[in-house]
N, C-alpha and C positions, 0 to 999 in steps of 0.2 A: 445574489448568486454570482460567484466569481468564475470567469471564463479563463482557461489557460490551455496551452499546448504542451504536450509531454512527449519525450522520446526516452527510451530505456536501453540499457546495455547490461548483459549478464557478465560478471567478472569472476574468473577463477581465482582462488586464493593466491596462486603463484604470481598473478599479475596485479594484485591489489596495491602493493607498495609503489609499483611503477605508475599506476594510474593516479594514486594520491599525489605523487611528486609532480606529474604532468599537470593535474588540475590546480595544484597549489602555485604553479608558475604563472597562471593568468587569472586566478581567482583568490579571494580572501576567505579563509576559514572563519565562519561566523560563530558557530557553536557546535558542540557535540552533545547529544541527548538520547534518552531512551524513549521508545514508543511501545504502547500496548493497545491492540485493537481487537475487539470482539465483533465478528461478522455475523450478520443475520440473513436468513433466506426463508422462503416458504417451504412447506413440507415437500413440494415437488422440485425444489431447488431451481426455481425459475431464473434467478439472477445468475447462478452458475452456468446453467445451460445456455442462456443468452450470450454469455461470454464465450463459451466453448463453440457455439454455433456461429460466432462472428456477427451477431446482430448489429445493424447500423446504430441502433439506439439501445442502450443498456444502462444498468445502474447497480450500485452497491450500497448497502446500508451497514453502518458500523458504529460502535461506541468506542471512542479513542481517548486515551489519557497519555500524558507525557511524563511517564514515571516507570521505574523498574517493576512496580507492582500494579496490577490492574485495579484491584479494589483498595480502598483506603480513603484518606481525607483529601487527596489531590482532586483537581478539577477534571471532569469528564465531559466529552462533547459527543453529541449524537450527530453523525454526518451522513448526508446523502450525496453520493458522487455519481454524476451522470456523464455518460459519453455519447455524443452524437457525431458520428464520423470521427474526424480528428480533433474535434472540440471537446474539452472536458470542463464540466461545471461542478462546483462543489458548494453545498450549503451546509452550515452547521449551527448548532445551538447548544448551550450548556445544558446538561441534564443532571438531576439530583439523584441521591442514593436510593430513594424510594422507587423512582421510575426505573433506575438501573436494575433493581432487584425484580421488579415486575417484568422487565424485558427478559431477564435471564430465565424467569419462570414461564415465559411465553404468554403472559397475560397483560401486556402493556396496552394502554388505551391511547398512546401517542399515535397520531395519524400515520407516521412513517413506519411504525412497528406493528400495527395491527395485523394479525395473521402470520407474523414472522417468529422464527425460533432461532436461538443462538446456534451457530454451526461450528465455528472454529476460532480459536484465539491465536493471534500472531503477535510475537514480541520481537524487537530488534533494536539495534543501536544505529543512530543516524549521525553522519557528518554533513553539515550544511555549509556550502560555499556560495558567496555572493558573486553574481556574474551579470553585468549589463542589465537587461530588463527582467531577468529571471534569477534562477538559482540552480545550482547543481547539488544533488544529494547523493551520498554513498551509504546504502543500508547494508549492514553486516551483522553477523551473529543472529540470523533470522531463525526463529524457532516456532513450530506449529504445534498446537495442543488442543485436544478436546477431552471429553470424559473417557474416551476409549483409545486415544491415539496421541502420540507425541513423536516428533522427529525434527532434527536440525537440518536446515538447508545449508549445503556446503559452499555455495557461491555467495557473492555479494551482488548488489544491484545498484548501478549508477543511473541517475535520472536527471534530465535537464527539463526544467519547468519554466515556461515563459508566457507572458501575456500576449506576445506577438508570434506569428508563424516562425518556425525554426528553420534555419538554413542548415541542412545536413552536413555541408562542407565544414562547419565549425568543428566537427568531430572526425575529420578524415584521419587524424593522428591515431585514432583507436582502431582503425580497420584491421590491423594485423593482430589485434587482441580479442576484439569482440565485434559483433554486428548489431546494428540497431534492430530491436525486435520488441514485440508485444510481450508484456509480462504482468501477471496479476498474482499478488501474494495469496489472495483468497482462492483463486482457481488452482494455483500450484499446491497449496496445502490441502484443499478438498480432494483434488485428484489423487494425491498420495494417500490420504485417509481412506478413500474409497477403493484403493487398489488399482487406480486407473493411470498412475504415473509414478515414475521413480526419479530420484535425483541424488 
């Protein structure tokens, strides 16, 4: 299980090029790729409510693939992401097509997925930059979708991920553009789908 620290910033489209230029001045662009994630929760939406209620300990379960399409011959990973205070831990393992289909149908026997149902699919494009002990990512073209809902998120999300505690002063330059804040793609998409949030 990998431990890391994370901070996030929401970026309006009008500031995106400025932020890219600033990040590129002290980071190296490593790669650009697509991600698709299918998030799971129980019928009572316990994971979502723990996030919204600000629980000190909470988690998310998702199946993720690094491709434009969610289903296909590409590799898929089942991930459990836990947060305990400011510490984030992520565990993942590769998952095969049979287990993916069972999870979509809500009948998976995997210990992480028992009793869970697919809730929302999130796709986006990611730019990844290398920086000291961690990395900076910019996620753009974020799109939320379920069987009954689809909506594009109009902003981008910049995130700094590090193995060591993060000095907020590293990002003083962005204070006039955005503020450090909590952000969850799962919670944002679910709130919009449930009519509890707009963006």
